[in-house]
C-alpha positions as CSV (number, residue, x, y, z in Angstrom):
1,M,-10.4,123.6,-24.4
2,L,-8.5,126.1,-22.2
3,V,-10.1,129.7,-20.8
4,P,-7.6,131.9,-19.6
5,M,-9.4,133.9,-16.5
6,A,-9.2,137.4,-15.4
7,F,-8.3,137.5,-11.6
8,A,-8.1,140.5,-9.6
9,D,-4.9,141.6,-8.6
10,A,-3.8,140.0,-5.4
11,R,-1.4,142.5,-3.9
12,F,-1.4,142.9,0.0
13,R,-1.2,145.6,2.5
14,S,0.1,143.8,5.0
15,R,3.5,143.2,3.8
16,I,5.9,144.4,6.4
17,A,9.3,144.2,4.0
18,S,10.7,144.5,0.8
19,R,11.7,141.9,-0.9
20,S,14.6,141.8,-3.5
21,F,12.6,139.6,-6.6
22,V,15.9,137.7,-7.8
23,L,14.2,135.2,-9.7
24,L,15.2,132.2,-8.5
25,G,12.2,130.2,-9.1
26,W,10.9,127.6,-7.9
27,A,14.3,125.5,-7.5
28,V,16.2,127.7,-4.7
29,L,19.9,127.4,-5.1
30,G,22.1,127.8,-3.0
31,G,24.5,124.9,-0.2
32,C,21.7,124.4,2.1
33,F,18.4,123.6,1.5
34,N,16.2,122.8,-1.7
35,P,12.7,122.8,-2.0
36,D,10.9,119.5,-2.0
37,D,9.7,117.4,-5.1
38,P,5.9,118.4,-5.7
39,K,4.5,115.2,-4.2
40,A,1.6,113.1,-5.9
41,D,-1.4,113.6,-4.0
42,S,-5.0,114.1,-4.9
43,A,-6.0,115.9,-8.3
44,T,-7.7,115.4,-11.6
45,E,-8.6,115.4,-15.3
46,S,-10.1,115.6,-19.1
47,G,-12.0,119.0,-21.1
48,D,-12.1,122.5,-20.8
49,S,-14.5,124.9,-18.9
50,T,-15.0,128.8,-17.9
51,T,-15.3,130.3,-14.4
52,A,-15.6,133.0,-12.3
53,T,-12.7,135.3,-11.6
54,S,-11.5,135.8,-7.6
55,A,-10.7,138.5,-5.4
56,S,-8.1,138.4,-2.6
57,S,-8.3,140.5,0.7
58,S,-5.5,141.6,3.1
59,S,-5.1,139.8,6.1
60,T,-3.0,139.9,9.2
61,S,0.6,138.6,10.2
62,V,0.8,135.0,11.5
63,T,3.6,133.1,12.6
64,V,4.7,131.7,16.1
65,T,8.2,130.6,15.9
66,T,10.9,130.3,18.5
67,S,14.2,132.6,18.1
68,P,17.4,130.7,19.2
69,T,18.5,132.1,22.4
70,E,22.3,133.6,22.1
71,D,25.1,130.9,22.8
72,T,28.2,132.4,25.4
73,V,31.3,131.0,25.7
74,T,33.1,131.6,29.1
75,T,37.1,131.1,30.4
76,D,38.9,130.2,33.1
77,D,40.3,133.6,33.0
78,P,38.6,136.1,35.2
79,T,39.3,138.8,33.3
80,S,38.0,137.7,30.3
81,T,34.2,138.7,28.7
82,T,31.7,136.5,28.2
83,E,31.0,136.7,24.0
84,P,28.5,135.3,21.6
85,T,29.3,131.8,20.0
86,D,30.7,132.2,16.2
87,T,28.3,129.4,14.6
88,T,30.0,130.6,11.0
89,D,33.2,129.1,12.4
90,S,32.3,125.4,12.1
91,T,33.6,122.5,10.7
92,V,32.1,119.6,8.8
93,S,31.2,116.3,10.9
94,G,32.3,113.1,9.6
95,P,30.1,109.9,10.1
96,D,30.8,109.7,13.7
97,G,29.9,113.2,14.1
98,T,33.4,114.6,14.8
99,S,34.6,117.2,13.3
100,T,37.2,116.8,9.9
101,G,38.3,119.7,10.2
102,E,37.3,121.3,6.8
103,P,35.1,124.1,7.4
104,S,31.3,123.5,6.7
105,D,28.7,125.9,4.4
106,C,25.7,125.3,7.1
107,P,25.4,127.5,9.9
108,G,26.3,125.9,13.3
109,G,28.5,123.1,11.2
110,D,27.5,120.2,9.3
111,P,24.2,118.1,11.0
112,T,25.1,115.4,13.3
113,P,24.3,112.3,11.8
114,G,21.4,110.3,13.5
115,E,19.9,113.5,14.8
116,A,16.6,115.3,14.3
117,P,16.9,118.1,16.2
118,Y,13.1,119.4,16.1
119,V,11.1,121.8,17.7
120,L,7.0,122.1,17.0
121,T,6.6,125.7,15.8
122,T,3.1,126.2,14.7
123,V,2.3,128.2,11.9
124,I,-1.5,129.3,12.0
125,A,-3.4,129.1,8.8
126,A,-6.6,130.4,7.2
127,Q,-9.8,128.5,7.9
128,D,-8.7,125.3,7.2
129,T,-5.1,123.6,6.2
130,D,-6.3,121.1,4.0
131,D,-3.1,121.0,1.9
132,V,0.3,123.0,2.1
133,D,3.4,123.1,-0.3
134,V,6.5,124.9,0.0
135,G,8.5,126.8,-3.1
136,D,10.2,130.3,-3.6
137,I,6.8,132.2,-4.3
138,D,8.2,135.6,-4.7
139,G,11.9,135.3,-5.8
140,D,14.0,136.1,-2.8
141,G,15.9,133.1,-2.5
142,H,13.6,132.0,0.7
143,L,11.3,128.6,1.0
144,D,7.4,130.1,0.9
145,L,4.4,128.4,2.2
146,I,1.2,128.1,0.8
147,N,-1.9,126.9,1.9
148,L,-5.1,125.6,0.8
149,S,-8.7,126.2,2.5
150,R,-11.4,123.8,1.1
151,V,-14.0,125.6,3.3
152,D,-13.7,129.4,1.6
153,T,-12.1,127.9,-1.7
154,S,-9.0,130.1,-0.6
155,V,-5.5,129.9,-0.7
156,E,-2.8,131.9,2.0
157,T,0.8,132.8,1.3
158,F,3.4,132.8,4.0
159,F,6.4,134.4,3.2
160,G,9.5,133.0,4.6
161,D,12.6,135.1,5.7
162,G,15.0,132.1,5.5
163,A,15.4,132.2,9.3
164,G,12.4,130.2,10.2
165,E,10.0,132.9,10.8
166,F,6.8,133.9,8.2
167,V,4.5,136.3,7.7
168,S,1.2,135.7,6.0
169,D,0.1,138.0,3.2
170,G,-3.0,137.8,3.2
171,V,-6.0,135.1,1.9
172,T,-6.7,135.1,-1.9
173,M,-10.2,133.8,-2.9
174,L,-10.6,131.8,-5.4
175,D,-14.3,131.6,-6.0
176,M,-14.8,127.9,-7.1
177,D,-17.8,126.0,-7.4
178,G,-16.5,123.2,-5.7
179,F,-14.2,121.8,-3.0
180,P,-10.4,122.4,-3.7
181,D,-7.9,119.4,-1.9
182,T,-4.8,119.7,-3.2
183,V,-2.5,122.5,-4.2
184,R,0.8,122.4,-5.7
185,L,3.8,125.2,-7.0
186,G,6.0,124.6,-9.6
187,A,7.4,127.4,-12.4
188,I,5.8,126.2,-16.0
189,A,8.3,127.5,-18.1
190,D,9.8,130.4,-16.5
191,D,11.4,131.2,-13.4
192,T,8.2,132.5,-11.5
193,V,6.6,130.0,-9.5
194,D,2.8,129.2,-10.2
195,L,0.3,127.3,-8.5
196,F,-1.9,124.0,-9.2
197,V,-5.2,123.6,-7.1
198,H,-7.0,120.4,-8.1
199,M,-11.1,120.8,-6.9
200,E,-13.9,118.3,-6.6
201,G,-17.2,119.1,-7.4
202,P,-17.2,119.5,-10.3
203,V,-13.8,118.3,-10.7
204,E,-11.6,121.0,-12.3
205,L,-7.4,121.7,-12.2
206,W,-6.4,125.4,-11.8
207,V,-3.5,126.6,-13.2
208,V,-2.7,130.2,-11.7
209,R,0.4,131.7,-13.2
210,G,2.6,133.9,-10.6
211,D,3.4,136.9,-11.0
212,G,6.8,137.1,-9.3
213,A,5.5,138.9,-6.2
214,G,3.5,136.1,-4.2
215,N,0.1,137.2,-6.6
216,W,-1.9,135.2,-8.2
217,P,-3.9,136.8,-11.2
218,N,-4.2,134.6,-13.9
219,P,-6.0,131.6,-13.3
220,Q,-6.6,128.8,-16.6
221,V,-9.7,126.6,-15.7
222,Y,-9.4,122.5,-17.4
223,T,-12.5,120.4,-16.5
224,L,-11.3,116.9,-15.4
225,T,-12.6,114.0,-14.0
226,Y,-12.4,112.9,-10.8
227,V,-8.7,111.9,-9.8
228,R,-6.4,111.0,-7.0
229,A,-3.3,112.4,-7.3
230,L,-1.3,114.1,-9.7
231,D,2.5,115.2,-10.3
232,I,4.1,117.9,-12.3
233,A,7.4,117.3,-14.3
234,D,9.0,117.8,-17.7
235,F,8.6,114.7,-19.2
236,N,9.6,116.1,-22.7
237,G,13.1,118.0,-21.8
238,D,11.6,120.9,-23.2
239,D,12.1,123.0,-19.6
240,V,8.3,123.1,-19.1
241,L,6.7,121.6,-16.7
242,D,4.0,118.7,-17.7
243,L,0.9,117.4,-15.6
244,A,0.5,113.7,-15.2
245,Y,-3.0,112.4,-12.9
246,V,-4.6,109.6,-11.8
247,G,-8.2,108.8,-10.5
248,A,-11.9,107.7,-11.9
249,S,-10.7,106.5,-15.1
250,N,-7.2,106.7,-17.2
251,M,-4.3,107.8,-16.1
252,E,-3.9,110.8,-18.0
253,V,-0.6,113.1,-19.4
254,R,-1.0,116.5,-20.5
255,I,2.2,118.3,-22.3
256,G,2.9,121.8,-20.7
257,E,3.3,124.4,-23.8
258,A,5.6,127.4,-23.7
259,T,3.0,129.7,-23.2
260,E,2.3,128.0,-19.8
261,S,-0.3,126.4,-21.3
262,Y,-1.7,122.4,-21.5
263,Q,-3.0,120.6,-24.4
264,A,-5.4,117.9,-24.4
265,P,-4.4,115.1,-22.3
266,V,-2.7,111.6,-23.9
267,L,-4.6,108.9,-22.3
268,Y,-2.6,106.1,-20.9
269,G,-5.1,102.5,-20.2
270,E,-7.9,101.9,-17.0
271,N,-6.3,103.4,-13.9
272,F,-8.2,103.8,-10.7
273,G,-5.1,105.6,-9.3
274,N,-4.4,107.1,-5.5
275,V,-0.7,107.7,-5.7
276,L,1.4,108.6,-8.8
277,R,5.0,110.2,-8.7
278,A,7.2,111.2,-11.7
279,A,10.6,109.6,-11.1
280,D,13.7,108.1,-13.7
281,L,13.4,104.8,-12.5
282,S,14.8,103.0,-15.2
283,G,18.1,105.0,-14.7
284,D,18.0,105.9,-18.9
285,G,17.6,109.6,-18.0
286,H,13.8,110.1,-18.7
287,L,11.3,110.2,-16.4
288,D,8.9,107.4,-15.9
289,I,5.5,107.7,-13.7
290,L,5.1,105.1,-11.0
291,T,1.3,104.9,-9.9
292,A,-1.0,102.1,-8.1
293,N,-4.6,101.7,-8.6
294,Y,-6.8,102.7,-5.2
295,G,-6.9,99.4,-3.1
296,S,-4.5,97.6,-5.7
297,T,-1.6,95.6,-4.4
298,E,0.3,96.3,-7.5
299,L,2.1,99.1,-8.7
300,Q,2.3,99.9,-12.2
301,I,5.5,101.6,-14.3
302,Y,5.4,103.5,-16.9
303,N,8.7,104.3,-18.7
304,G,9.0,107.6,-20.2
305,V,10.5,107.5,-24.4
306,G,11.9,110.8,-23.5
307,D,9.4,112.6,-25.7
308,G,6.6,113.2,-23.5
309,T,4.9,109.6,-24.2
310,F,5.0,106.4,-21.9
311,V,5.3,102.4,-22.5
312,A,3.4,100.3,-19.7
313,Q,6.0,98.2,-17.9
314,P,4.7,94.8,-16.0
315,T,3.5,95.7,-12.7
316,V,6.2,95.3,-8.9
317,V,3.8,93.1,-6.4
318,T,3.4,95.4,-3.5
319,G,2.1,93.1,-0.9
320,S,-0.8,95.5,0.5
321,A,-2.9,98.3,-0.9
322,V,-0.4,100.9,-1.8
323,S,-1.3,104.5,0.5
324,G,2.1,106.7,-0.1
325,I,4.9,106.5,-2.8
326,D,8.5,108.6,-3.0
327,V,12.0,107.8,-4.6
328,G,15.2,108.4,-3.2
329,H,18.8,106.9,-2.7
330,L,18.1,105.1,0.7
331,D,21.4,103.0,0.7
332,A,25.0,103.6,-0.7
333,D,24.8,102.8,-3.9
334,E,23.8,105.4,-6.8
335,H,20.8,103.5,-7.9
336,L,17.0,105.1,-7.1
337,D,15.0,103.1,-4.9
338,L,11.4,103.0,-4.5
339,V,9.6,103.5,-1.3
340,L,5.9,102.6,-1.0
341,T,3.7,102.8,2.7
342,T,1.0,100.2,2.4
343,V,-1.9,99.7,4.8
344,D,0.1,97.1,6.7
345,D,3.4,98.2,6.1
346,L,6.6,100.5,4.5
347,R,8.6,98.8,1.8
348,V,11.8,99.5,-0.2
349,F,12.6,98.5,-3.1
350,Y,16.2,99.4,-4.1
351,G,17.4,99.9,-7.5
352,E,19.9,97.4,-9.7
353,K,22.8,98.4,-11.3
354,G,20.9,97.8,-15.0
355,G,18.2,100.1,-14.1
356,G,14.6,99.4,-12.6
357,I,14.2,98.3,-8.5
358,S,14.1,94.8,-7.5
359,S,10.8,92.8,-7.7
360,T,10.9,92.3,-4.0
361,P,10.8,94.7,-1.5
362,G,14.7,94.9,0.3
363,T,13.4,96.5,3.8
364,I,10.1,96.1,4.9
365,I,8.5,98.1,8.1
366,E,5.6,96.9,10.2
367,G,2.4,98.9,10.5
368,G,0.7,101.1,8.6
369,L,2.8,104.6,8.3
370,G,0.2,106.8,6.0
371,E,2.4,108.5,3.2
372,V,6.4,108.9,2.8
373,R,9.0,111.1,2.3
374,V,12.5,111.0,1.6
375,A,14.9,113.4,2.8
376,D,18.5,113.3,4.2
377,I,17.6,114.9,7.3
378,D,21.3,114.5,8.5
379,A,23.5,115.6,5.3
380,D,25.2,112.2,6.0
381,G,24.9,111.3,2.1
382,V,22.2,108.8,2.4
383,Q,18.3,110.0,2.4
384,D,16.0,109.0,5.5
385,L,12.7,108.2,5.9
386,V,9.6,111.0,6.6
387,T,5.9,109.1,7.7
388,H,3.2,109.7,9.6
389,A,0.8,107.8,11.8
390,F,-2.1,109.6,13.7
391,A,-0.9,112.1,15.4
392,A,2.7,112.2,15.3
393,I,5.8,112.6,12.4
394,D,8.0,109.5,12.2
395,V,11.9,109.8,11.4
396,R,13.7,106.9,10.4
397,F,17.5,107.3,9.6
398,S,19.0,105.0,6.8
399,V,22.5,103.4,8.2
400,G,23.2,102.9,4.5
401,D,23.3,99.0,4.2
402,Q,19.7,98.9,3.7
403,T,18.7,99.3,7.3
404,F,17.1,102.1,9.3
405,S,17.1,103.4,13.1
406,D,14.1,103.1,15.0
407,A,11.5,106.1,15.2
408,M,12.0,109.1,16.3
409,S,8.7,110.0,17.1
410,F,7.1,114.2,17.0
411,D,3.6,115.1,17.8
412,C,1.2,117.4,16.3
413,P,-1.8,119.0,17.4
414,A,-4.0,116.6,15.4
415,G,-3.6,113.8,12.7
416,P,-1.3,115.1,9.6
417,R,-3.2,114.8,6.2
418,N,0.5,114.8,4.1
419,L,4.2,116.1,4.4
420,V,6.0,118.1,2.5
421,V,9.6,119.2,3.0
422,G,12.3,121.8,2.8
423,D,14.9,123.8,4.7
424,L,12.6,127.1,6.0
425,N,15.5,128.2,8.3
426,E,18.4,127.2,5.8
427,D,20.4,125.5,8.3
428,C,21.1,122.3,6.0
429,V,17.9,120.5,8.2
430,P,14.9,119.7,5.6
431,D,12.4,120.6,7.7
432,L,8.8,119.5,7.9
433,V,5.3,120.6,7.5
434,A,1.7,118.8,7.7
435,P,-1.3,120.4,7.2
436,L,-3.8,119.4,10.1
437,G,-7.3,119.5,8.0
438,P,-10.6,121.3,8.8
439,G,-10.5,124.1,11.5
440,Q,-6.9,122.8,12.5
441,E,-3.3,124.7,12.0
442,L,-0.3,123.7,10.1
443,C,2.1,121.8,12.2
444,V,6.1,122.7,11.8
445,L,8.8,121.0,12.7
446,M,11.4,122.8,12.4
447,S,15.2,122.4,13.6
448,D,16.6,124.4,16.2
449,R,20.2,123.5,16.2
450,D,21.0,125.8,18.8
């Protein structure tokens, strides 16, 4: 049973700029950037409950970003004056980094293949940075950040301006009775971005319907058994986001309604999963679910039928226990590939012509690399690998022939807990955001192509 909760209006007094509420929703349009797919991480399951409401407090502006310096051009003519470089009059780069002569839609021209021009930008958040996600929360066409604090059961919104600067719009207290550990953004059934927060002790999933202005006034609370991973996607093609999660007992799927509520869960066998990802791995046009039990050396694939139901397939042997999962196009063909991080290595299972993936990995990179994200960092048409290990975020560029470059490492002040990807400054280079845990800040690697 679902219990809608009265949620205090979170209109914050500290917003410093008027915003054009163009309801682009969670999928940001435009030639330069797209929000990353919601990641699979910890979350929850089954039953219903009621809970208290919450209030929000206004907060201070926060952000530390680097401003690009103005480049100049000079000539040998002593009578000429120095003028700013026109970065809009740039051309597309070819595979070797040279210009093709075609105009580029990216400020500064297309990214250079094999280059990750990141600088560390620290965005100070609330008491903790236990989890983070990106999305266009206020519908102005620019990506924003949502940060989760486990200690005070709150979220803090950082509104982006599309140029890489962020302003905190205050802390929203969720008044949870336990400890939230996962936050996700997604527009359930309209263009307004909504909030998903998983909590343990008691285990609940809060679905908080946004108002399109960055406030979270209407939570709905579902009581669940313990869950370690969740994903949000449209499994039955009705343009409403559905839920899938794994953890203490079964994989469960809840179908979303146009009213932005969720049906009772459907159970799919015993599953003590710690990773979960929705993707059309079979290539039949229907989303499948990929998951692995905690400590398991096998990946379980559930093929989607297209109506919101799933059929279990034979497992894929992964070699070591799976710790991270993502999908993307990591070689030069059109087939979707699967990448896993395990306690020992990273493994890429390449897509096959008839659908599905190879039964053995085509690429193995040694080392425990934490979670993995797939993104086309250098805009060469082939996606790259982003992982984290210890206090570093590593980028490995795909060559396109099932090989990858050596890692380019970027240090954070502490060890990342996970990773999200999005073009925060709209220069066609995906930026990287990692929460660093209790008492820590957000580690933001933002491209600086100047």
